[in-house]
C-alpha positions as CSV (number, residue, x, y, z in Angstrom):
1,X,0.0,0.0,0.0
2,X,2.8,2.4,0.9
3,X,4.5,1.7,-2.4
4,X,1.3,2.3,-4.3
5,X,0.8,5.6,-2.6
6,X,4.3,6.7,-3.4
7,X,3.8,5.8,-7.1
8,X,0.6,7.7,-7.2
9,X,2.3,10.8,-5.7
10,X,5.1,10.5,-8.2
11,X,2.7,10.3,-11.1
12,X,0.7,13.3,-9.8
13,X,4.0,15.3,-9.5
14,X,5.1,14.4,-13.0
15,X,1.7,15.3,-14.5
16,X,1.7,18.6,-12.6
17,X,5.2,19.4,-13.9
18,X,4.2,18.5,-17.4
19,X,1.1,20.7,-17.2
20,X,3.1,23.6,-15.8
21,X,5.7,23.3,-18.7
22,X,2.9,23.3,-21.2
23,X,1.3,26.4,-19.6
24,X,4.6,28.3,-19.8
25,X,4.9,27.4,-23.5
26,X,1.4,28.6,-24.2
27,X,1.9,31.9,-22.3
28,X,5.2,32.7,-24.1
29,X,4.0,31.8,-27.6
30,X,1.9,34.3,-29.6
31,X,-1.7,33.7,-30.2
32,X,-2.1,31.5,-33.3
33,X,-3.9,33.0,-36.3
34,X,-7.3,31.5,-36.9
35,X,-7.2,28.7,-39.4
36,X,-9.0,29.4,-42.6
37,X,-11.2,26.5,-43.5
38,X,-11.7,25.8,-47.2
39,X,-15.1,25.0,-48.5
40,X,-13.9,21.6,-49.7
41,X,-12.7,20.4,-46.2
42,X,-14.7,17.6,-44.7
43,X,-16.8,17.6,-41.4
44,X,-14.1,15.5,-39.7
45,X,-11.5,18.2,-40.1
46,X,-13.8,20.8,-38.7
47,X,-14.6,18.7,-35.6
48,X,-10.9,18.0,-34.9
49,X,-10.1,21.7,-35.1
50,X,-12.9,22.6,-32.7
51,X,-11.7,20.1,-30.1
52,X,-8.2,21.4,-30.3
53,X,-9.4,24.9,-29.8
54,X,-11.4,24.0,-26.7
55,X,-8.3,22.3,-25.1
56,X,-6.2,25.3,-25.7
57,X,-8.8,27.6,-24.2
58,X,-8.9,25.4,-21.0
59,X,-5.2,25.4,-20.7
60,X,-5.0,29.2,-21.0
61,X,-7.6,29.7,-18.3
62,X,-5.7,27.4,-16.0
63,X,-2.4,29.1,-16.6
64,X,-4.0,32.5,-15.9
65,X,-5.4,31.5,-12.6
66,X,-2.1,29.9,-11.4
67,X,0.3,32.5,-12.6
68,X,0.9,35.7,-10.6
69,X,1.1,39.3,-11.8
70,X,4.9,39.4,-12.3
71,X,4.8,36.2,-14.4
72,X,2.1,37.8,-16.6
73,X,4.2,41.0,-17.1
74,X,7.3,39.0,-18.0
75,X,5.3,36.7,-20.3
76,X,3.7,39.7,-22.0
77,X,7.1,41.4,-22.6
78,X,8.6,38.2,-24.0
79,X,5.5,37.9,-26.2
80,X,6.0,41.4,-27.7
81,X,9.7,40.8,-28.3
82,X,9.0,37.6,-30.2
83,X,6.2,39.3,-32.2
84,X,8.6,42.0,-33.2
85,X,11.3,39.5,-34.3
86,X,8.7,37.5,-36.3
87,X,7.4,40.7,-38.0
88,X,11.0,41.7,-39.0
89,X,11.6,38.2,-40.3
90,X,8.4,38.4,-42.3
91,X,9.3,41.8,-43.8
92,X,12.8,40.5,-44.8
93,X,11.2,37.4,-46.4
94,X,8.7,39.6,-48.3
95,X,11.5,41.9,-49.5
96,X,13.6,38.9,-50.7
97,X,10.6,37.5,-52.5
98,X,9.9,40.9,-54.3
99,X,13.5,41.2,-55.3
100,X,13.4,37.7,-56.7
101,X,10.3,38.6,-58.6
102,X,11.9,41.7,-60.0
103,X,14.9,39.7,-61.2
104,X,12.7,37.2,-62.8
105,X,10.7,40.0,-64.5
106,X,13.9,41.5,-65.9
107,X,15.1,38.2,-67.1
108,X,11.8,37.5,-68.8
109,X,11.8,41.0,-70.4
110,X,15.3,40.6,-71.8
111,X,14.5,37.1,-73.2
112,X,14.2,37.2,-77.0
113,X,12.4,33.8,-77.4
114,X,9.3,33.8,-79.7
115,X,7.2,32.1,-77.0
116,X,5.6,33.9,-74.0
117,X,7.9,34.7,-71.2
118,X,7.7,32.8,-67.9
119,X,8.9,33.3,-64.4
120,X,11.3,31.0,-62.6
121,X,8.3,29.1,-61.1
122,X,7.1,28.2,-64.6
123,X,4.0,30.5,-64.4
124,X,3.2,33.5,-66.5
125,X,5.0,36.8,-65.8
126,X,3.2,39.2,-63.3
127,X,1.0,41.9,-64.7
128,X,3.6,44.6,-64.1
129,X,5.8,43.0,-66.7
130,X,3.5,43.7,-69.6
131,X,5.3,44.9,-72.8
132,X,4.9,48.5,-73.7
133,X,3.0,49.3,-76.9
134,X,5.1,49.6,-80.1
135,X,6.4,53.1,-80.9
136,X,4.5,54.9,-83.8
137,X,6.1,55.0,-87.2
138,X,6.8,58.7,-87.0
139,X,9.5,58.0,-84.4
140,X,11.8,57.0,-87.3
141,X,12.0,60.6,-88.4
142,X,13.2,61.5,-84.9
143,X,15.9,58.9,-84.9
144,X,17.7,60.6,-87.8
145,X,17.8,64.0,-86.2
146,X,20.1,66.8,-87.5
147,X,23.4,65.8,-88.9
148,X,26.2,68.3,-88.2
149,X,28.1,69.0,-91.4
150,X,31.5,70.7,-91.2
151,X,31.5,73.4,-94.0
152,X,34.3,75.6,-95.1
153,X,34.1,79.4,-95.0
154,X,35.8,81.3,-97.8
155,X,38.3,84.1,-97.1
156,X,37.8,87.8,-97.7
157,X,36.8,88.9,-101.2
158,X,39.3,91.0,-103.2
159,X,38.5,94.6,-103.8
160,X,39.0,96.5,-107.1
161,X,42.4,97.8,-107.8
162,X,42.8,101.5,-107.2
163,X,44.3,103.7,-109.8
164,X,43.1,101.6,-112.8
165,X,42.7,103.3,-116.1
166,X,39.1,104.2,-116.9
167,X,37.4,104.8,-120.2
168,X,36.1,108.1,-119.0
169,X,39.7,109.2,-118.3
170,X,41.2,108.5,-121.7
171,X,42.5,111.7,-123.3
172,X,44.5,110.3,-126.3
173,X,42.3,110.6,-129.3
174,X,43.6,107.5,-131.1
175,X,43.2,105.4,-128.0
176,X,39.9,106.9,-127.2
177,X,38.6,106.1,-130.7
178,X,39.8,102.5,-130.3
179,X,38.2,102.2,-126.9
180,X,34.9,103.5,-128.3
181,X,35.0,100.8,-131.0
182,X,35.6,98.0,-128.4
183,X,33.0,99.3,-126.1
184,X,30.4,99.2,-129.0
185,X,31.4,95.5,-129.7
186,X,31.1,94.4,-126.1
187,X,28.3,96.6,-124.6
188,X,25.6,93.9,-124.9
189,X,23.2,92.2,-122.6
190,X,24.4,88.6,-122.1
191,X,20.8,87.5,-121.4
192,X,19.3,89.1,-124.5
193,X,19.4,86.7,-127.4
194,X,18.4,89.3,-129.9
195,X,21.6,91.4,-129.4
196,X,24.1,88.9,-130.6
197,X,27.8,89.1,-129.9
198,X,30.1,88.9,-133.0
199,X,33.1,86.9,-132.1
200,X,34.9,87.2,-135.4
201,X,34.8,91.0,-135.5
202,X,36.0,91.2,-131.9
203,X,39.0,88.9,-132.6
204,X,40.0,90.9,-135.7
205,X,39.8,94.1,-133.7
206,X,41.8,92.8,-130.8
207,X,44.6,91.6,-133.1
208,X,45.0,95.1,-134.5
209,X,44.2,97.1,-131.3
210,X,45.3,95.3,-128.0
211,X,45.6,98.6,-126.0
212,X,41.9,99.1,-125.2
213,X,42.0,95.8,-123.2
214,X,44.0,97.8,-120.5
215,X,41.1,100.1,-119.8
216,X,38.1,99.5,-117.5
217,X,34.6,100.1,-118.9
218,X,31.2,100.6,-117.3
219,X,29.0,98.4,-119.5
220,X,25.2,98.7,-119.4
221,X,23.6,96.2,-117.1
222,X,26.7,95.8,-115.0
223,X,27.5,97.5,-111.7
224,X,30.9,98.9,-111.5
225,X,33.7,98.9,-114.0
226,X,35.4,95.8,-115.4
227,X,38.0,94.9,-118.0
228,X,37.2,93.5,-121.5
229,X,38.5,90.1,-120.4
230,X,35.6,89.7,-117.9
231,X,33.1,91.0,-120.3
232,X,34.2,88.5,-123.0
233,X,33.7,85.7,-120.5
234,X,30.2,87.0,-119.9
235,X,29.4,87.1,-123.6
236,X,30.5,83.5,-124.1
237,X,33.3,84.5,-126.4
238,X,35.6,82.0,-128.0
239,X,38.8,80.9,-126.4
240,X,40.7,82.8,-129.1
241,X,39.0,86.1,-128.1
242,X,39.6,85.5,-124.4
243,X,43.2,84.6,-125.1
244,X,43.8,87.8,-127.1
245,X,42.4,89.9,-124.3
246,X,44.5,88.1,-121.7
247,X,47.7,88.5,-123.8
248,X,46.9,92.2,-124.2
249,X,46.7,92.8,-120.4
250,X,47.5,89.7,-118.1
251,X,46.8,91.5,-114.8
252,X,43.1,91.6,-115.7
253,X,42.7,87.9,-114.8
254,X,43.4,88.7,-111.1
255,X,41.0,91.7,-111.0
256,X,37.7,91.5,-109.2
257,X,34.7,93.7,-108.9
258,X,32.2,94.1,-106.0
259,X,29.4,92.0,-107.6
260,X,30.2,89.1,-109.8
261,X,33.9,88.6,-109.1
262,X,36.9,87.5,-111.1
263,X,36.9,86.6,-114.8
264,X,36.4,82.9,-113.8
265,X,33.2,84.0,-111.9
266,X,32.0,85.6,-115.0
267,X,32.8,82.5,-117.1
268,X,30.9,80.3,-114.7
269,X,27.9,82.6,-114.2
270,X,27.4,83.3,-117.9
271,X,27.9,79.7,-119.1
272,X,31.2,80.1,-120.9
273,X,32.5,77.1,-122.8
274,X,34.7,74.5,-121.1
275,X,37.7,75.5,-123.2
276,X,37.4,79.1,-121.8
277,X,37.1,77.8,-118.2
278,X,40.1,75.5,-118.8
279,X,42.2,78.4,-120.2
280,X,41.4,80.7,-117.2
281,X,42.2,77.9,-114.7
282,X,45.5,77.3,-116.5
283,X,46.5,81.0,-116.4
284,X,45.2,81.6,-112.8
285,X,45.0,78.3,-110.9
286,X,44.1,80.1,-107.6
287,X,41.0,81.7,-109.2
288,X,38.9,78.6,-108.3
289,X,39.5,79.4,-104.6
290,X,38.7,83.1,-104.7
291,X,35.3,84.3,-103.4
292,X,33.4,87.3,-104.6
293,X,31.6,89.9,-102.4
294,X,28.9,87.3,-101.5
295,X,31.3,84.7,-100.4
296,X,30.7,82.6,-103.5
297,X,33.4,80.7,-105.4
298,X,33.2,80.2,-109.2
299,X,31.7,76.8,-108.5
300,X,28.8,78.5,-106.6
301,X,28.2,80.8,-109.6
302,X,28.2,77.8,-112.0
303,X,25.7,76.0,-109.8
304,X,23.5,79.1,-109.5
305,X,23.4,79.9,-113.2
306,X,23.4,76.3,-114.7
307,X,26.9,76.2,-116.1
308,X,27.7,73.3,-118.5
309,X,28.5,70.1,-116.7
310,X,31.9,70.0,-118.3
311,X,32.8,73.4,-117.0
312,X,31.6,72.4,-113.5
313,X,33.7,69.3,-113.6
314,X,36.8,71.3,-114.5
315,X,36.3,73.7,-111.5
316,X,35.3,70.9,-109.1
317,X,38.3,68.7,-110.0
318,X,40.7,71.6,-109.6
319,X,39.4,72.5,-106.2
320,X,37.1,69.8,-104.7
321,X,36.7,71.6,-101.4
322,X,34.6,74.2,-103.2
323,X,31.8,71.7,-103.0
324,X,31.9,71.9,-99.1
325,X,32.2,75.7,-99.0
326,X,29.3,77.8,-98.0
327,X,28.6,81.4,-99.0
328,X,27.5,84.2,-96.7
329,X,23.9,82.9,-96.6
330,X,25.0,79.3,-95.8
331,X,24.4,77.9,-99.3
332,X,26.7,75.2,-100.7
333,X,27.0,74.7,-104.5
334,X,24.6,71.8,-104.1
335,X,21.9,74.0,-102.5
336,X,22.2,76.5,-105.4
337,X,22.2,73.7,-108.0
338,X,19.0,72.1,-106.6
339,X,17.3,75.5,-106.1
340,X,17.9,76.6,-109.7
341,X,17.1,73.4,-111.6
342,X,20.6,72.0,-112.4
343,X,20.8,68.8,-114.3
344,X,21.1,65.4,-112.6
345,X,24.7,65.1,-113.8
346,X,25.8,68.3,-112.1
347,X,24.0,67.2,-108.8
348,X,25.8,63.8,-109.0
349,X,29.1,65.6,-109.6
350,X,28.7,67.8,-106.5
351,X,27.6,64.8,-104.4
352,X,30.6,62.8,-105.5
353,X,32.9,65.7,-104.5
354,X,31.3,66.1,-101.0
355,X,28.6,63.4,-100.1
356,X,27.7,65.0,-96.8
357,X,26.4,68.1,-98.7
358,X,23.0,66.3,-98.9
359,X,22.6,66.8,-95.1
360,X,23.8,70.5,-95.0
361,X,21.1,73.1,-94.2
362,X,21.1,76.7,-95.4
363,X,18.7,79.5,-94.4
364,X,15.4,78.3,-92.8
365,X,17.1,74.9,-92.2
366,X,16.4,73.7,-95.7
367,X,18.4,70.8,-97.3
368,X,19.2,70.5,-101.0
369,X,16.4,68.0,-101.3
370,X,13.9,70.6,-99.9
371,X,15.0,73.0,-102.7
372,X,14.9,70.3,-105.4
373,X,11.3,69.4,-104.4
374,X,10.0,72.9,-104.3
375,X,11.4,74.2,-107.6
376,X,10.1,72.3,-110.6
377,X,11.2,69.0,-109.2
378,X,13.0,66.8,-111.7
379,X,12.6,63.1,-111.0
380,X,16.1,62.4,-112.2
381,X,17.5,65.0,-109.7
382,X,15.4,63.6,-106.8
383,X,16.5,60.1,-107.6
384,X,20.2,61.2,-107.6
385,X,19.8,62.9,-104.2
386,X,18.2,59.8,-102.7
387,X,20.5,57.1,-104.3
388,X,23.8,58.9,-104.5
389,X,23.0,60.9,-101.3
390,X,21.0,59.4,-98.5
391,X,17.2,58.5,-98.5
392,X,17.0,59.3,-94.8
393,X,17.3,63.0,-95.6
394,X,13.6,62.8,-96.6
395,X,12.8,62.8,-92.8
396,X,14.3,66.2,-92.1
397,X,12.1,69.2,-91.6
398,X,12.8,72.9,-92.3
399,X,12.1,75.7,-89.9
400,X,8.4,75.5,-90.5
401,X,8.2,71.8,-90.1
402,X,8.0,71.0,-93.8
403,X,9.5,67.7,-95.0
404,X,10.6,67.4,-98.7
405,X,7.3,65.6,-99.2
406,X,5.4,68.7,-98.0
407,X,7.5,70.9,-100.3
408,X,7.0,68.6,-103.3
409,X,3.2,68.7,-102.9
410,X,3.1,72.5,-102.4
411,X,5.3,72.8,-105.5
412,X,2.9,70.5,-107.5
413,X,5.7,68.1,-108.2
414,X,4.9,65.2,-110.7
415,X,3.6,61.9,-109.4
416,X,6.9,60.2,-109.9
417,X,8.6,62.6,-107.4
418,X,5.9,62.0,-104.8
419,X,6.2,58.3,-105.3
420,X,9.9,58.4,-104.8
421,X,9.6,60.4,-101.6
422,X,6.9,58.2,-100.1
423,X,8.8,55.1,-100.9
424,X,12.0,56.4,-99.3
425,X,10.3,57.6,-96.1
426,X,6.7,56.2,-95.7
427,X,6.3,57.7,-92.2
428,X,6.5,61.2,-93.6
429,X,2.9,60.9,-94.8
430,X,2.0,61.3,-91.1
431,X,4.3,64.2,-90.4
432,X,2.6,67.5,-89.6
433,X,3.9,71.0,-90.3
434,X,3.9,73.7,-87.5
435,X,0.5,74.7,-88.7
436,X,-0.6,71.1,-88.2
437,X,-1.1,70.1,-91.8
438,X,-0.5,66.6,-93.2
439,X,0.8,66.1,-96.7
440,X,-2.6,64.8,-97.7
441,X,-4.3,67.9,-96.4
442,X,-2.0,70.1,-98.4
443,X,-2.6,67.9,-101.5
444,X,-6.3,68.4,-101.1
445,X,-5.9,72.1,-100.7
446,X,-3.7,72.3,-103.8
447,X,-6.1,70.1,-105.7
448,X,-3.4,67.6,-106.5
449,X,-4.1,64.8,-109.0
450,X,-6.3,61.9,-107.9
451,X,-3.4,59.5,-108.2
452,X,-1.4,61.5,-105.7
453,X,-4.3,61.6,-103.2
454,X,-4.8,57.9,-103.6
455,X,-1.1,57.2,-103.0
456,X,-1.1,59.2,-99.7
457,X,-4.4,57.8,-98.5
458,X,-3.2,54.2,-99.0
459,X,0.1,54.7,-97.2
460,X,-1.7,56.3,-94.2
461,X,-4.1,53.4,-94.0
462,X,-1.1,50.9,-94.2
463,X,0.8,52.7,-91.4
464,X,-2.2,52.8,-89.1
465,X,-2.9,49.1,-89.7
466,X,0.7,48.3,-88.9
467,X,0.6,50.2,-85.6
C-alpha cells in the first residue's frame, strides 16, 4: 500500500510538472492565427479543429489562474519581443521575394524567345511585366535628327584695284577712238538673245588694237567697271578672243569687282564654254578658290546659273573643297544647283565631291532636297539625291516643319517625285507642319491629281494598320 501511494504521488507530481511546462509554453507563444477552413474540407477536419481549440482555451484559463502578476508581465514582454522578431523576419522574407520577382521579370523582359515569357516558377509573368506598346512609325524621323556637317568658310573677297585706267579718263584721241569701238562691240546684254555678240569682228579688232584691253569700262547692265576680259567671258566669247584679251593685259585675270567677281566667276555665271574655263584655270589656278563679295566661289556661280556640266567638272576637279564651302547665306553649291534646276549630272558631280552636302542646311534649315522638291522637281535629280546621297534625308524638316514631301506637294511636283519620296520615307505621310497640316491635307488644298491623293491615303491606312 505504501509503495502504491508513493507511485501515485510521483505520477501526480510528473503530471503537474508537465502541465506547468505546457502552460509556460502557451503563455510565451503568440496567439495562433485563426485557421481558414476551405469549403472543400470535410466535417471531420472541422470537428478536430474545434476540439483542439477547446483544449487550448482550457489550458489558457488554468495558466492565468495559477500565474501571478509578475509572471504575466514578463510573459507579455517576451511575447511582444517575439512578435517584433517575427514581424521583422516576415518583412525580410517579403523583400527577398519581391527582389526575386523583379529579377525574374527583368530576365523575362530581356529574353528574346518567340514564345511567351515565364517566371522561374514556370508560371506567366506578373501583370507589371507587360510589354509597352510599339512606338509609332513617326518615331523613325526623330531617330535621324540633325546631322552636323562641317562646312568651309571662304576668305575675304578681293577689292577692285585703285588707280586703274578708266574709259572716261582716256585723253589720247587715237586710244579713245579704239576704246569706243571695243565698247560698242562688247556693250551687250548677255541674257538678250536678240543682241548677238560677233566673235569674229572682236577677234579681228583685238589683233590690231590690243591697247583698249588695258582700260576699265562701265558696261550697261553691270554695276561697277570691269576689264574687257571679264566681259568677254560673260558674252560666251571663244577661247581665241579671251586669249587675245589676256595677252593684251594679263593682270586683268586677277582683277575682281564688287558684284560678280573675277573673270572665272563671269565665265561660270554666264555659261562660258569648257575651253574658256580651262584656259582661265590654267592661267590663274588660284582663281577657283577666290570668293566674290557674297562669299561665292566660281563653283557656286556655275551651280547658281546652270553652267555646263563639263565646266563644273573642271572647276570641281581643280578645287574639290569648293563643294563643301558655304557662302555668306549658308548655301553650298549643291543648294544652289538644286534650287535653280541644275541637271542630274551636275548634282551627282557635287555629291561625289562632297557626299555630306546632302545633309547640309542653309537658311530656314532647308536641305538641298527641300530646294529640289520645291522648284520644278525633276525626278532624275530627286533620284540622284536619294540614291547617291541618302534616302533618310527625306525625314528632315525645315524651320516651318516641312519635310521634302510637303515641299513637293506644295510645288505641284509630278507623281513620280511624290512616289519616290513616299517610298524612301513612308512615315512622312503622317508628319505635320507647324500649322498642323498633313501632306494629304496640303494635297487636297492644292487640288493635286487623284493618283497623288490615292497614294497618300493608301500609305496612311497601311501605317495605321501596322501600328
